[in-house]
N, C-alpha and C positions, 0 to 999 in steps of 0.2 A: 630472449628475442620473440616475439611476435612476428607471426607469418600472416599478413593481408589476404582481406580478401579482394582478387586483383580481376574477377571475373563472375557473371551470371551465364548459364544454361537451361533452355526449358526445349521440352521437345512440340514438334510440329507435326501435323497431318497433310497439311496443303501449305507448300512454303510460300507461293504468290499470294492466297489470301492472306496468310499470317503475315510476311514483309508488305504489305498492303496496308491492315490493320495498324502496325506499329511505326511505319512511315506519316499516315493520317492523323493518327490520335495525337504521337509527341513526338511527330517529325524526326526520328531517328531514320539514319541513314543504312541501309540494308544491303550488305554486299552478298551477292551468291557464288558459293564458290562452287565448283566443279565435283563431278563424281571422283576425281583423283584424293578429290578432299573429303569425301564422304557427303558431298550435297549439305556441307555446312553453311548457314547464312552468318554474316558478323553481322554484329547490330552496336554501331558508332552510336552511343547513348551524350557522350559528352565532346567539347572541343578538345581535340586529340594531334598532338604533334608524333614527332619522330620515336620519342621513348613512350609512348603512348600518352595516357589523359594529362592533360593541360592542370585541373584542378585539383588539388588534394585530395583524396577520399573519394573522388569521383571514378567510377570503371564502366569500362565497356560490358559487351554480351555476346552470346550466341545460341542456334537456334540448330536442334539435329532431327533428323527426321527421327519418327517412330519407327520401331520394329519390333512384331509381334512376338520375335520369339527372347528380347531383352530384358533383363530384370530394372526394377523400380527405375523409368522413365518420367521424372516428375521435374520441377523446377528445382535448380540447384544452383550454389556456390562456387566458386572456384578461388581454392587457397592457395599462395604461390608458397613454393617450400625450397630448402637450398638442397635437399639429397630425398631424392623419391623411396630408395632403399630402407634408409633410416624412419623416414617417414610413415611408410607402410608397418614397420616392426613395430612404433608408436602404436600405431592405430588398431594393431592387433592386441598389442599389450595392456592398451586400455580399454578391450571390452567389444571392438567396432570390426568389422567384417571386409576385408578386401574384394571387391569384384573384379576379380582375372589379373591379369599381367600389366605392368605401366605398358603405353602406347605410345612409339614415339610418332611425335606429330612432325612432319617435315618442315623446319625451317621455325617450331614453335616452343618444343619442348618434349620431355615426359610426362606422362598425362594417366592418371590412374584414378579411378572411382570409388569408393566405399560409403559403406554406412555406419552411422554411428549407432553409442548405444542407444539412442529413440526411435530411432528406425528411418532418419532422414539419411537421403541420399547426397550425398556431395564430392565434390572430385579435389584432386591437390595436382599441381602443377611443377614440375622443376624446368622453369624456362632456363632457355639458350640465352636469352639477354632479356633485357627491359622494353627491348623492341617489338615483344611480339605481339603487339595488335595493333601497330601499324598500319592503316590501309596497304593494302595489295596493289602496286601499279597494275594497272588495265592492262 
């Protein structure tokens, strides 16, 4: 079974400036989450229903604030997996490096970042359900 790319992530310095840029250039819908969600910004890039993007192969994404003491803050892709512990072991067995412990994202699932054998930062998500990127009601 293949694990699909389901999300992208990029860091930001100024979230209002970043959101304005992507809204004005690409027409993306930017949803600014609060302090309890780490000031994350969800980016809806395609028609999206209750269970995620409606067009096959299309993905949404998000932006996170840059932090001076965090490693490898670059654009990355998020890969959906079935079992975070098993996938962490596979990353390490294949020569990759896992960055810290999996963290629980409330209402989303278990998430962990890793570095592949080529030095690229990516992330894995064991989603609670396929609805994890539906817009959050205001």
